[in-house]
N, C-alpha and C positions, 0 to 999 in steps of 0.2 A: 227657720228664721236665722238671720245672722246680722249682727250690728255692722253698720257701714265701716266703722274703724277696723273691724275684724276682716271684712272683705278687702279693704285697701291694704292691710298688712299681708294678707294672703297673696295679693298681686305683687307686693314688694318682694315677698319670699319665693315667688314663682310657683306657689301652690295653685293659683288661678292663672291660666295662660289663655292666650287668644290664638286661634288657628289661622294659618296663612290664608285659608279660603274666605275668611271674613273680610268685609270691605274695610276701607281705611276710616280714620276719624273724620267724619263729615259734618259734624254738628256746627251750626252757625253760632256766632257770639250771642245772639238773642236767645237761642235755645239753651245755651249754657247758663245765661242769666236767669231764665225762667225756671230752670231746675232748682237753682239756689233759692229763689223766691218761694217756690212750692215747698221745699224741704223746711225752710225757715218757718213757714206758716203751718207746717205739719199736714200738708195736703198729700193725698196718695200720689205716688210717682211710679207705680208698677212693681214688677218683680224682676228677678234675674233667673236665667236658666243655664245650668251647667251640665256637662257630660263628664261623668267620672270614668276615667279609663287609665289603664297602665300601659296602653299602646297609643299614645296621642299621635295625631297627624303632624305634618309640618307646622311649626309654631312661628308666629311673626317674630322677626328679629332674633330668631333662635333663642328666645327668652325662656329656657327650660333649665331645670336643676341638673347639673352635670355631676355633682358630687354624690348623688344618691338616686336610686331608681325607686319607682313606686307609683302610686295612684296620684293623678293630678286632676283638677277640675278644669275642663276646657269650656270656656265661656261661649255659649251659643246665642244668648240674648241678654242685652243689658250692657254691651261693650261701650256704647256711646256715653251712657250715664256714668258708669264706673270710671271711665277715662276722664270725664269732666270732673268728677269728685276727686280723683287722684291729683289732677292738676291743681285744684283749689286747696285741698286739705294738706296734701304732701308738698305742694309747691314745686313738684318735679314732673318730668315726663315718665309715664309708666314704662317698665322694662321692655314691654313688647313693642314699643315704638322708639323712633329716634326723632330728633327735632324737626327734620324736613317732612315727617309724616303728619305733623300737627298743622294743618292748613290755617285754621282759625284758633289761635292760642288765646284762651279767655282769661289768662292770669293777670290782665290789667283791669280786672273788675274790682271796684271799690265798694265799701260798705259804710254808710253813715251811722255811727254808733248812737247818735241821738234820735234820728228819725227812722232808723231801720230801712233806709232806702238803698237799693243796689243800683249802681251806674258805672259804666266804663269811664276811664279816666278822662277828665276834662280839665285842662290846666287852669283856666280862668276861675273855675268853680272850686277846685280842690287844692290847688297849690297853697301851701302854708296854712291849710285848714285842718287842724288836728282831729276834727270830728270825722273826717273822711279817711279811712284806712284801707289798705289793700286787703282783700279777702284772704289771700294766702297767708298774710302776716297775722291776721286776726286769729288763726288757728294755732298760733305759736305764742304761748303764755309768756315766754321770756321776752318777746318783742313788744306785745301790746298788753298794757295793764290799764284798766278803766280808771283807777284812782290817780295814777300818774298823769293820764291824759286830761282828766277833769281838773287836776291841780294846775297843770301848765295852761290849759285853756282859760281858766278863771283869772289867772294872773294878767292876761291881756284883755279879758272881758270881765271886769270887776262887777258889772251889773248882773251877771249870771249867778243864780243860786247854786253854790258849790255842791251842797248835799243833794239837791234835787237832780242836778246834772249827773252826779256820781251814780245815783240810783238808776237813772235812765241808761247810762252807758253800761253799767254792770248787767242790767236786765237784758239788754239787746245783745251784748257780747256773749253772755252765757247761753242765750237762746240760739245764737249762731253756732257756738261751739257744740251745743247739744246735738247738732246734725250728725256728729260722729256716733252718737249713741242710738240713733234711730235704727229700728229693726227693719231689715229688708227681707221680704219673702223670697227664699232661695229654693227654686225647684230643681230637682235633679233627675236627669235621664237615668233609667236603670243601668246598673253596671253590666258590662258584657255587650252593649250595643256596638255594632261595627260602624265604620266610617259612612257607609251608604245610608244606614238607618239614621245616623246622627244628622246628616245633611238633609234627609227627608224631614226630620223633626224641625230643623233650622228653617226649611222652606215653609212649613206649616205655621210656625210661630211668626215668621216675617210676612205672612199673608194677612196678618192683623196689625192694627196699630200703624206705626210709621213704616210703610212698606219699603222694601228694597226695590230698586228698579228692575225691570226685566233683565237688563244687561248684568246687573250685580248678581242676580240669582243664577244666571247662566255661568258667570265667572266663578261663583261659589262651587258649583258642580265640577267645573273644569279643575279648580284648585283641589277638590277632593280626590281626583284621579292623578293630577299632575301638580304636586305640592308646591313647586317653585314658580308656578304660572304667574302670579301677581308680581313677584320679585323680578322675574325675567322681563316681563312686559314693561315694568316701571324703569328698568335700566335702559331698555330700548327707547322708551319715551324720551329719556334724557339725551340719548344720542341724536335722535331726530330733532329735538328742540335746538341743539347746537347748530344745526344747519337751517333753522328757521321754521320747521314744521312741528307745530304743537299738537300732538295727538293725545287722546285720553284713553282710559281703559274701556270705556263704552265703545269707542270706535274700533279698537283692536278686537273686542269681543264680537262686535257686529261682523267684522270681516272673517273671524274664525267661524262664526255660524254660517256665513256664505260658503266658505270653503268646505265645511263639513256637511251641509244640508242642501246646497244650491238654492238657498232662500235667504232673504234678508230679515225674516221674521224670527224673533227670539223664541216664540212659542214652538217653532219647529224642533227645538231641542227638548224633546219629550223624555219621559222616564225611560222608555225603551232605548232611545238613542244613548242616554247616559249609561245604561246597563251594558250596552253593546260596545261602548267606546272606552278603550283603555288609555292610560296616560301617554303611551307611545304615539297613539293616533293624534292626540292633542299636540304633542311636540312636533310631529310631522306637519300638521296643519299650520302651526306657528312658524316653522322654518320656511314653509312655502309663502306665507304672508310676508315675512321679513325679506325674502328674496324678491318678491313682487314689489314691495315698497322701495327697496334699494335700487331697483331698476326704474321705478316710476318717478321718484323724486328728482333725479337729474334731468329727466325729460321735462318735468314741470318747470324746473328752473331755467333750462336752456331753450326749450322750444315754446313754452307757454309764457315765458317772461315773469314767472311767479317767484318772488323773492322768498316766499314762505307762506304759511297758512293764514297769516294776517291779510294777505292779498285776496283771500277768499271769504265770502260771507258764510259758508258752511263747508266742512270737510266731507259731508255726506256724499258730495258729487264724486268722490273718489271710490266709493263702494262699488258701483257698476264697473269701473275700470279694473278694480282688483278682481271682481268676479270674472271678467273676460280673460284677464291675464292668467289667473289661476287655472282656468280650464283650457287655455290655448297655448300651452308651452311657455308661458311666462314672458313673451315678447310680442310687440306689435309688428305687423308688416309695415313697410315704409308708407303705404297708402293709408292704412287704418290709423296709424299713430296720430296724424294731424286731424283726421276726421273725428276721432274720439275727443281730441282737445277742443275741436269746434263745438261738439255737443256739450262738453263740460262748461265752456263759457256761456252757451245758451242757457244751460240749466242754472248757472249762477245768476245771470242777468234776469231771467224770468221767474226766479224763485221756485224752481221745480219741487223742492221739498219744504216749502214754507207752510204747507198744509197737507193733511193725509200722508204724513212723512213715511210711515211704515209701509202703507199700501203702495204708494208710488215707487218707493225704493225697491220693494219686492218685485213689482212689475218690471222695473228697469233691469234688475239683476237677472230675472228670467230671460228677458230679451238678450242681454249681453251674453248669456251662456248658451242659449238655444237657437237664436236667429241666425240665418245664413247672411242676413244684411243687418247686423245689429245697429250700426250708427243711424241708418235711414229710419229704422223703426223707432229708435230712441228719439230722434228729431220729430217724428210724427206724433209721438206722445206729447211733446211740448206744444206742437202746433194745435193739437186737439184741446190741450189745456188752456192755451192763451189765445189761440186764433191766428196768431202771426208770430214770426220770429225776427223780422227786421226791426231795427231801432228807428223810431221817428223822432224828429226834433222836439215834438211836444212831450216825449217821454222824459225829457230833461227839465222841463219847465217846473220851477218851484222845488226841485229835488235837491236835497242836501247831501252831506258827506256820508250819511247812513245808508244811502241808496247804492245798490251794487254797481251802478254805472259810474260812481265815483272811483271805485277800485279799477274798473275797466279803463278809465281815463289814465290812471297811473300805468297800467299795462301798455297802453298805446304810447305813453311818453317814453317808456323803456324801449318799446319796439322801434320808435323813431330815433333812438339813440340820443335822447334829450340830455342836455348838459345843465349843470348848476349855474345859476346866474352870478354867483359870487366868484367862482374860481375856474369855471369852464370844465370842471371834472364831470365824469359820467355819473348818471343816476342809476345805472344798471344794477349795481350790487349794494346799494345803500339802504333801500327801504325793505319792507317785509314786516318789520316790527314798528314802523312809523316813529322811530326814535331819532335817527340821524336826519331824516327828511321830514319836512312839514308840508301840510296842505295849506298853501298860501292863498290869501284873498288878493286877486289881481288888483281890484279896486279895494284897498284896505277898508276893513270895517269902520275904523275910527274916522277915516276920510269920508265915507258915505254918510255916517251918522252926523258928521259936521255939516253936510251939504244937502240937507233936506229929507233924508231917510230917518225914520223914527224906530228906535230899538224896541219900543213897546208895541209897535204896530205889527201884527202878525204877517200881513202881506209884505210889508217892507223888509221884515226880518228874513222872510223866505228869499226875497230877491237878493239881499246882501249875501246870504250864505249859499247861494245856488252853486251847483257843480260847475256851471258855465263861468263862474267867477273864481275858479280854483286852478292853481298850478302847483307843481311840486318842486320845491327848492330846499336847500339846507337851512338849518336854523340860523347860521351866520348871515345868509342872504336875506332871510326873513327879517332878522333884526336890523340889518342895514336899511331895508326898504321901509320898515315901520309903517307910518301912516302917510307916506309920500304920495303926491299926486301922480297917478299912472301916466299922465300926459308927459311928465318929466322923466320918470325913471325908466319907463318902457323904451323911450327914445335912446337913453344911455345904454340899455342892454342891447338893443338892436345894433347900435354902432360898435359896441365891444364884441358882441357875438352875433353876427348877421343871421344865423339860422336858428338861434335860440327860441324865438317866438314861434316860428313856423313849427318847430319840433313839438311844441306844446299846444299847437292848434289855436294860437292867439291871433285874432285879426290884426293884420299889419297896417290897416288903414288908420293913420294917426287921428283922423277926425273922430273915430269911435272911442278914442282914449279920453275924450273930454267928458267931464261929469254930466253934462247935459245930454250926452249920447249914451249914457250907461245902459239903458234898456235896449237900445239898438245894438249895443255891444253884446248883450246877452243873447239876443236873437241870432246874431251872426255867429257867435261861438257855439251855440247849441247846434246849429247846422253843421259846423265844422266837426264837432265831436261825434254827432250821430253818423255823419258820412264816413268818418275815419274808423269808427268801430265796425260799421257794416263792411267797409272795404277790408279791414283786418280779418274779419271772420270769413269773408268770401275767399280771401287769399289762403287762409289756413285750411279751409275745407277743400280747396282745389290743389293744394300743394302736395307734391309727391317728393319724397326724399330720394334722390338719385345716389346710387352707390358710387362714391368717388374712387376713381382709379388712381392710386398713388404710385408715382414713379420713384421707387426707392433707389434705383441706380443713380438717378439725377440728384436725389437728396444726399447720398453718400459722396458723390463726386464734388458737391459744393462744400463739403467738410462741416466741421462743428461750428455752431454759432450759439446765440442766446436761446435758441429754440430747439436745437438738435445736439445730442451728445452720443458718442460711441463708447462702448465698453467691450473689452475682449471676451469677458466671461462673467458668470455669476459666482462660480466656486473654483474653477480650474485656474491655477496660477501658472501662466506660461513662463514666468521668470525662474521658478524653481521646479517646474514640470511636476507639480503635485497639487493636491487639494489644499485650498486655503479659504476656510469659511469666513475669514475676516473681509473677504472681497464683497460679501453680501451687504455689509454695512456701507460700503462705498456705493453700491447700487441704491440702497435706501436713501443715502445722503443726496444723491442726484435727483431721485424722485421727489424728495421733500423740497429741494431747491426749486424745481419746476412748479410744484403746487403752491409754493409761497410767492411765486412770481406770476407769470401769465400763462403757465402751462408750457407744454413742449413734447418732444419725442426723444425717447432713449432707445438705441439699437444695441442689443447685446449679441455679441458674435462678430463684431466689427472692431478692429483696433484703431488707434488714434490716427493712423495714416490713411484709413479708409479701406484697408485690406479686409476682405470678408473671410473670417476664420470659421464661422459656423458654430454649432452647439454640440458637436459630437463629444468633445472633451467633457463638457458639462453633463451631458446625458450619462456619461459613464460613472459619475459620482453622485447622482441623485437617486431617490427611491424609484425602483422598477427600471432604472436605466433607460428611460424613454422621455418623450416630450411631455406626457402627462405628469410624470414625476417632476420634470423641470418647472412646468407651469405651477404645480402645487408649491414648489419651493419658492417661487417668486412671490406668490400670495403670502406664504408664511413669513417671508422676509419683510414684507410690508406690515403684517400683523405684529411682528416682533419689535421692529425698530420704530415704527410710526404709529400703529394702532389700527384695529379692524375698521374703524369708522371711516378711514381714508380710502378704502378700496373702491368706494363709489366714484372717486374722481379719476380712476385708472382703467384703461382698456389694455388688455394684454393679448397679443396675437403672435403666432408663429408663422412667418412668411418665408417663401422660397426666394432667395436673392442670390444670384450668381450660382444657382444649383445647390445652395446650402441653406439649412435652416437658420434663420435669424429671428430673435425675439424682438418684437416691436412693442414698446410700452408707450402709449399715448396718454398724456396727463392734461387735465383742465385745472384751472386755478381753484384752489380750495376755498370753501366758505369760512374757514377759520384757520389760524396759524398752525403750522405743522412743525413739530419738534422731533429731532432725531434722538432717540433714547438709547444710550449705549454706555457701558462701563459706569453705571450709577449716576450719570448726569444727562442733561438735556442740552442739545446744541441747535442753533437756528441758522439755516442757510437760505440764500437767495441765488437766483441765476443772474450772473453779470459777467461780462467779458468772456463769454463762451465757456464758463466754468461755474462750479458750485462754490460760492463765496461765503465764508462764515461771518457771523456778526457778533459783536460784543453784546452784553446784556443791555447796555444803554442804547446801542444802535438798533438792536432788535425791538426794544420797546417803542422807539420812535417810529420804526418802520411799520410795526403792527398798528400803531395809532393812525397813521396816514393810509395804510393799505386796507384795513378792515373797519376801523371804528368811525371813520368820517363818512 
């Protein structure tokens, strides 16, 4: 047995630690509140399990004692409870976590000293009410004193019996503080148990009570062999989120299982697999997954018009794509790329994984890996499940923004190069998180409710909020339109931007813009949307990417411009006839300027006048003195001066031009600002006047606001 206060002090002193293979703090606010209620009422709340060892595994946040060696208690069960108690009683985050790890911070829980009620802060109910006090402060005798509170309260409430109130407050406050003195049953795994046995015990314990998910259990085993697994995955999650794709640990773990077992089922990771798989194998599988996603995400953004994961109703559709790529060299053929995207959209539209998720995903992974005609078989699975794959007009009737076809409408708007109605700017790079762009009601809600439709009528509400009554515009445009009559404002938009309505599939017959024709408008637009989605999918299925033959001689002859730049070398300085590593920074500066603008092409091995110098001089001063060493150095230059996350926007090739090797670096526009990091500072460049132009801090801030944030 151990008192709660002793356990929390042991956590503070790092005598109790949490292993990296444990899941994060996942308790909800309600679970945290219920724990306090149970302890306050002296109800049983379970026990904790620790593993005493002098050879602990990787510890979360590296929260271990460095000043002395010895035995520590590794917490195997009870982490959620002790973390919650530490937050409430100590008022701080335990040393094994940092602030971003606490998804649902419960420290705004309040306690009514008179009624002994627990509730999260509510301003109307608790502001200026001395009887409601923060739980974290109740455990601090220097901050909360029952007599002081009773005295202050009775001054403004003279009708209250001071002595009675003081007794009530003292009783409840002492009862709350007594939680620290409650004995918790502390079970200990025998000393000498190794990591594998500890994880086995962890599995058994977590098969009872509040279970870990299958993904969490798998990741626990992975973390036992590869201690940095969670940390590495979470860092990569942050990188992908910056470009719009929000993945979670369950998704990463599922993909690792696919790569390791050729199956999407977590139960394929059996004890035998764990015993036979060492940490290096997990690292290799992870590196393959990252390489696959780094390749796949630009395709999703550029060829599938996805701004990010918010444009998808589930990221599970990516698992079969990852399976195929991981087993087939990491790339699609030009024919298969668009066919797989075609299947992906069908899977999203028809809810392929809305039921029997694991079984269907496992079936699709098997097909992706083993079939000689994977896309055809995958499509047949959807046909067998749904009976058809084409979209009918009736599929849109009564459907609102939660339906996958609403997201498809946005994809079609981007495919049609739709513009914003306020400023004529492109919608292509602005959605994904649905912050900058809003789903606008063409016939505004307020306008319809003023003209015969009832907000309390379920059928009317469906018609008002139908997909067929939606378009995508910026918040500014939405605000300007407000509740205007579409008969008026649609006419203005068409006059100002003649193709704007057509781009968003809005009927251009002005008779349909009349309120009396609203339901005819819906019928006409449903047809337009269904036909456009079907056409888009058919074009995608039949589209083959043809290899473009680039005439570099012609590009060089035309000289430098806003999209083309020449550089003599990466490292060799022709002016001093020697190595000059500072030239790498100039290359990085040019790459950042292109990515901060609209992309472009950089040719290394060509001087300003267009003379082809080649790369022989550079080859002589890089590792291995060859093209591989040169390419490696280009990548390292990007990593050093810009950041690894920006490699996905760059394509690097060595081309024979004029009989000499020339490095051709093609860049697309980045999804976030690119800063050049050198000499302890960060600089921002854009492409203008056929050169890389620096910007002041003020200019850069304004540029970033208009180029990315709008």
